[in-house]
N, C-alpha and C positions, 0 to 999 in steps of 0.2 A: 719646747723651744725657749721658754722663759720670756723675759721682756723683749719684745721684738725690736724696739728702738735701740736698746743696748746692744743686742746681737748684730743688728745691721750697721750700727755705728762702728762696732769693733772691726767688722769686715764687710764692706758694702757688697762684695760679690755674693754674699748670702741672699741678697735681694733677687738676683738672677737665679740663684740656686733654688730658692723657694718656688719661683715660677717654673723652673725646670722640673722640680718634683711634682708640681701640680699638673704639668703637661704630660709627663711620662707615666706617673702613677694614677692620674685621673681623679685626684681629689680637689675639692674646692678649698681655697684659702679663707680662713675665718675673717670676719669683718674688721676686727681691730688690726690684725696683721696686714690685711690688704690696704687699709688706710695708711698705715705706717710705710708700706712699700711705695705707695703713690707719693707720699710726702718726702721720703728720703731718697727717691730715685736719682736725684742729681749727684748723690755721693758716688754713683757708678763712674763718674768722670775721673775718679782718682784711681780706678782699677786698671791694671795693665791690659792692653788689647788682647794678648794671648789668652789670659784667663777668661775674658769676656767671650772670645770666640769659642772656647771650649764649651762653656755653658750654653751659649746661643745655639750651637749645632745640636746639642742634646735636647734642648727645649723644642727646636723645630721638628725633631723626630718623634715627639710624644703623641699619644693617642688623643690627648686633650688639648692639642696645640691651638685649635680654632678658638676655644673659649678663652684661653690664656692670652692670645694675641689681641682679641677683641677687648677683654676686660682691662688689660694692662698695656694698651697701645702707647700711653704716655711714657711708660717705663722703657719700652722698646725704643722709643724715639730719642731717649737720652743717649743711647749708644749708637743708634742708627738715625741720625737726624734727617737723612735723605728720605725717610718714609713719612715725615711729618706732613708735608703738603698734600699727601694723598687722603688724609683723614678728613672726612666730610665733603670731599669733592664729588659731586654728582656726575653721572654719566647718562644724560637724557638722550638716548638713542635706542633703536630696536634691539640692540645686542645686550643691553645691560639694564638691570633693575637694582643694582647695588652701587654704593659709592666705590671709588677706586680702592680705598683701603679694605672695605668689606669684601670686595671681589678678590683682592689679593689674598686675604686670609682664607677665603673659601678655596682658592686654588692651592694654597700651601697644604691644606688638609686633604686635598683630593689627589695630589700627585703621589707617585711611588716614594716610599720613605728612604731616600738617600740624601746625603748632605748636598750633593750637587743639584739635584732636582728641587729640593726644598728651598735652597738659597736662590735658585733660578726664579721660582715662583714668587718668592719674597720681594725680589727686585724687578721682576719683569715689566711692571708698569710704573715704576717710580719716576719715569720721565714724563708721564702724562701731564702732570700739572704745568710743566714748562711748554707743553704743546697744545694746550687747551684753546679751542675756538668754538664759537657757536654760529651756525649759519642762519640765514633769514627765515628758515622754517622752524627754528628753535631747537635744532638737533646739535648735540655736542660731538666734536671731533678731536682726535688726538694724533694727527698725522705726523709721522716721523718719530714717534715716541720710543721705538726700540733703540735707536741710536743714542738718544739722550739717556735712556735707562742704562745702557752699557756704561756710559761715562760715570754716572752716579754709582752704579754697582761696583765698578772697578775702584773708585775712590773709597767706598766703604770697606771693601774686602782688603784692599791694601792697608787701610788703617788698622784693620783687625789682624794683619799679618797672616792671612790665609795663604796656603801653599800655592805655588804658581800654577800647578795642574788644575786645581779646583777653580782658580780665578779664570784661567783660560777656557775651561769647559762652560762655566756659568756665563761668561761674556758671549761665547758663541751661541749658546742656546737662547739667550735674551735677544741677541741681534736678529735671530731668525725665527723667533717664536710666532711672528705674525706672517711668515711666508705662506704663500699658497702652495699646498701640496696637491699632487695629481696622482691618481691611482692607475697608472699604466706602467708597464714594465720598463720602458725607456726612461721615464721620469724617476722611477724608484731606483733603477740602477745608477743613475746620475747622483741621486741622493746618497747612495752607498759609497759611490766614488768620492764624493765631496767630503762626507763626514765619517765614513766607516760605519760598520754595523751597530756598535754600541751607541754612538752619538745619534745616529739616525733613529734608533729606537727611543732614545731620550727625547729627541725633538718631537716625535709623535706623542709621547706621554705628556710633554709640556703643553702641546696644543690641546690634548684631551682634557687636562686639568683646567686649562683656560676656558674651554667650553663649559665645563661643570660649574664654573663661577659666573657664567653668563645667564641671560634670561632663559627660563625653562622652555620657551618656544624654540630655542636654538639647539636643543639637545639631540636633534636628529643627526647632527654632524658626528656624533660619537660613533655611530655604526660605520661611517665612512673612514674614520681614523682607525677603528679596530680592524677594518679590512686592509688598510694600508700596512698596519703593523704585522698582521698575519702574512701578507704577501712579502714583506721584507724578509721575514723569517724563512719563508719558503725559498726565496731567491738565494739567500745565503746558504741554506742547507743543501740546495740543489747544485751548488758549485757554479752559479752563474758568474759570468765574467764582468767585473766592474772595476778592476784595477789592472795596471800594466803587468803585474806579476802573473796574472791569470791569462794573459794574451798569448796565444800559441804562435807567436812570431817574435823575434828579438831584434835588437839593433844589429847584431852580427849577421842575421839573415838579410836585413836590408842592405848591408854593405856588400854582401855576396851578390845580391840582385843588381847592384850597380849604383847604389846611393852614395853620394860623397859624404865623407866623414864631417860631422859638425851638427849644428842645431837642427838641421832638417831631419835628421834621423829621429830625434826625440819628438819633433812636431808630427812626423808621420805616424809614429807609434800611437800618439794621442789621438790623431785623426782616425786611425784604424779602430782604436778602442771605442770612439764615438760611434762608428759604424756598427760595431758589434752590439753596443748597448741599444742602438736604434733598431737592430734586427735586420739591417740591410746587408750585413756580411756575417757569415757563420764564423765562429771562433775555431776555425780549422786551418792548418798550415797552407793547404792548397788554395783555399778561398782567400786567405789573407795575403798570400803572395801575389795572387792575381790582382787584387785591389791595389797592392803596393806598386806593382808594375804599371798599372794605369796612372797612378799618381806620379810615378817617375817620369812619364812622358811630358807632363806639364812642367816638371822641374827643368828638364832639358830644353 
């Protein structure tokens, strides 16, 4: 590599590229080069957001990402200052034994290796410092942090000029990463209806990675999340009804039954879909028409 100071000064992006190589290829950066990286990290502010984003996404996908993010946290925070307040912030409660940043790094390394999921885990708790409180028992809380994390993550991703689809997916997953999931078919069908199969799977994987970064005593939840993921797959493969397109009744059918044209048709279809997902009505034309006629009585 030659003289690291000269190389990094010529093109500061080489700082991130060195970290990316370390993450992807799994080698350690020698002491002199590492010291130079730490010292010259502010030069990264001169680099275009697009070039930084490209290297960052590759870095996050490396097999050695955990070590790199821990050893070079200060470098990462030059390009992502939203992460700085997490460093050293303790979480004294039954769910955590690591600082917010250490937990974050653990989750990044634990989640499936896709850009959306790795970025989600990188930002999922960045709002915690803004929401920190300690109760009278000495327990730390971070109520409402997903909403703040979304704001900070969106700011960072926009600054890096990430594509709109990635930003949208990451924001959604962060917003819901702390949601309570239930393992019954009605709840899972609603999850599929709300997010679609791909994002529903991603949300489970986000929560799974979150657990892997928590206190070892909490790992029993992994089995619950694995069961949910498996059942989601089964429901999709079985052709279960969770969207209007799968419903065996249409708006035209409702008009023929006697429904007036307008919003009530769409509202009724959604209500029938809810009944199907609840299991209170079979997704069959005769059963759906019967339930539709009962609803029509209330409209008149």
